[in-house]
C-alpha positions as CSV (number, residue, x, y, z in Angstrom):
1,M,0.0,0.0,0.0
2,T,1.5,3.4,-1.0
3,R,1.2,6.7,0.8
4,R,-1.4,7.9,-1.7
5,H,-3.8,5.1,-0.7
6,L,-3.4,6.0,2.9
7,S,-4.3,9.7,2.5
8,H,-8.0,9.2,2.8
9,T,-7.6,7.6,6.3
10,L,-5.8,10.6,7.8
11,Q,-7.6,12.8,10.2
12,P,-8.5,16.4,9.3
13,V,-5.5,18.8,9.8
14,R,-7.5,21.8,10.9
15,L,-7.9,22.4,14.6
16,G,-11.4,22.6,15.9
17,P,-12.7,26.1,17.0
18,T,-12.4,25.2,20.8
19,R,-8.8,24.0,20.5
20,R,-7.9,26.9,18.1
21,W,-9.2,29.6,20.5
22,L,-7.6,27.8,23.5
23,L,-4.3,28.0,21.7
24,Y,-4.8,31.7,20.9
25,L,-5.8,32.4,24.5
26,L,-2.7,30.6,25.8
27,V,-0.4,32.5,23.5
28,A,-2.0,35.8,24.6
29,V,-1.7,34.9,28.3
30,L,2.0,34.0,27.8
31,L,2.7,37.1,25.9
32,L,0.9,39.4,28.4
33,T,2.4,37.9,31.5
34,G,5.9,37.9,29.9
35,V,5.6,41.6,29.0
36,V,4.2,42.6,32.4
37,W,7.0,40.6,34.1
38,L,9.6,42.5,31.9
39,V,8.1,45.8,32.8
40,V,7.9,45.2,36.6
41,H,11.1,43.3,36.9
42,P,13.6,45.6,38.7
43,R,16.4,46.9,36.6
44,A,17.7,49.6,39.0
45,G,19.9,47.1,40.9
46,D,19.9,44.5,43.5
47,D,18.8,46.8,46.2
48,A,15.4,47.6,44.5
49,L,12.3,46.1,46.0
50,P,10.5,43.7,43.7
51,S,7.0,44.5,42.5
52,P,4.2,42.5,44.0
53,L,3.1,41.6,40.5
54,E,6.4,40.0,39.6
55,P,5.9,36.6,41.4
56,W,2.3,36.4,40.2
57,M,3.3,37.0,36.6
58,M,5.9,34.2,36.9
59,K,3.4,31.8,38.4
60,V,0.7,32.5,35.8
61,H,3.3,32.4,33.0
62,G,4.7,29.1,34.2
63,G,1.3,27.6,34.5
64,A,0.3,28.8,31.1
65,A,3.6,27.5,29.7
66,M,2.8,24.0,31.1
67,L,-0.6,24.1,29.5
68,A,0.9,25.2,26.2
69,I,3.4,22.3,26.3
70,Y,0.6,19.8,27.2
71,F,-1.6,21.3,24.4
72,S,1.2,21.0,21.9
73,G,1.6,17.4,22.8
74,T,-2.0,16.7,22.1
75,M,-1.7,18.4,18.7
76,L,1.4,16.3,17.8
77,H,-0.4,13.3,16.2
78,G,-3.6,14.8,14.9
79,H,-2.3,18.1,13.6
80,M,1.4,18.3,13.3
81,L,2.4,14.8,12.0
82,N,-0.8,14.5,9.9
83,A,-0.1,17.8,8.1
84,W,3.6,16.9,7.7
85,R,2.6,13.6,6.0
86,R,0.3,15.6,3.7
87,H,3.1,18.1,2.9
88,R,0.9,21.0,4.2
89,N,2.3,24.2,5.6
90,R,5.6,22.5,6.4
91,S,7.8,25.6,6.6
92,S,5.6,27.7,8.8
93,G,4.6,24.7,10.9
94,G,8.2,23.6,11.3
95,A,9.1,27.2,12.3
96,A,6.2,27.3,14.9
97,A,7.3,24.0,16.3
98,A,10.9,25.1,16.5
99,V,9.9,28.3,18.3
100,L,7.9,26.2,20.8
101,L,10.9,23.9,21.3
102,L,13.3,26.9,21.8
103,L,10.8,28.4,24.4
104,T,10.5,25.1,26.2
105,V,14.3,24.6,26.4
106,S,15.1,28.2,27.3
107,G,12.2,28.2,29.9
108,Y,13.8,25.0,31.4
109,G,17.1,26.8,31.4
110,L,15.8,29.8,33.2
111,Y,14.6,27.6,36.0
112,Y,17.7,25.3,36.2
113,F,20.8,26.9,34.6
114,N,23.4,28.3,36.9
115,G,26.1,30.9,36.1
116,D,25.5,34.6,35.2
117,A,26.6,34.4,31.6
118,L,24.6,31.3,30.8
119,R,21.5,32.7,32.5
120,A,21.8,36.0,30.8
121,A,22.1,34.4,27.4
122,T,19.1,32.1,28.2
123,E,17.1,35.1,29.2
124,W,17.8,36.9,25.9
125,V,16.9,33.8,23.9
126,H,13.7,33.3,25.8
127,W,12.7,37.0,25.4
128,V,13.5,37.2,21.7
129,V,11.9,33.9,20.8
130,G,8.9,34.7,23.1
131,F,8.2,37.8,21.1
132,A,8.6,35.9,17.9
133,A,6.1,33.2,18.9
134,P,2.9,35.2,18.2
135,V,4.4,36.2,14.8
136,A,5.3,32.6,14.0
137,L,1.7,31.5,14.9
138,C,0.2,34.3,12.8
139,V,2.3,33.4,9.8
140,H,1.4,29.7,10.2
141,V,-2.3,30.5,10.4
142,L,-2.3,32.9,7.4
143,N,-0.4,30.3,5.3
144,A,-2.9,27.6,6.0
145,P,-5.2,26.6,3.1
146,V,-8.5,28.6,3.4
147,H,-11.5,26.5,4.5
148,P,-14.5,27.2,2.2
149,T,-16.9,28.1,5.0
150,T,-14.9,29.3,8.0
151,G,-11.9,30.9,6.2
152,R,-13.7,34.0,4.9
153,A,-11.9,36.5,7.2
154,R,-8.5,35.0,6.4
155,K,-9.2,35.0,2.7
156,A,-10.2,38.7,2.9
157,A,-6.9,39.4,4.8
158,R,-4.9,37.6,2.2
159,S,-6.7,39.5,-0.6
160,F,-6.0,42.8,1.1
161,L,-2.3,41.9,1.6
162,R,-2.0,40.9,-2.1
163,A,-3.7,44.1,-3.2
164,M,-1.3,46.2,-1.0
165,R,1.7,44.6,-2.7
166,R,0.3,45.7,-6.1
167,V,-0.2,49.3,-5.2
168,P,2.5,51.4,-6.7
169,R,4.6,53.3,-4.2
170,R,5.2,57.0,-4.7
171,S,8.3,58.6,-3.5
172,V,7.9,61.7,-1.4
173,G,9.0,64.8,-3.1
174,G,9.2,63.1,-6.5
175,P,7.7,64.3,-9.8
176,D,4.3,62.9,-8.9
177,D,3.9,65.1,-5.8
178,R,2.5,68.3,-7.3
């Protein structure tokens, strides 16, 4: 039996609406708690008093991260491997999975790594990749094939972006500015 004959037995690749919105909510909570922690984390020196928000942001961020890792594990067979076998959205899906892996490893490192230089490097990796995660998710979602009934908004967004690329750009102060 070849792979072509097995394609009809594969599960649908698209996440259901509940799982999709849970993923969006988790990414939003992780981004929000990470940003708030960065803002309230003392940068003045070791003698500065920590904000009362700081430990709560870490707790909520850690809990949401555990849920995101669990949720990603539940998506592994039905969404990730299934789409990989069908050759769908491989580049953006692989990038999104790599971002998740880097965030998981750097989050582990923030908890367990010792040494100032290693910890500082791990912090920067976690912050940069953490801010890239929502972008990677958006790119992955926008690159997915449009569903005929539920993909109207995404189809409209794609059409708008294509139209914006076709608009000729005018230079400021050029001959067209009269």
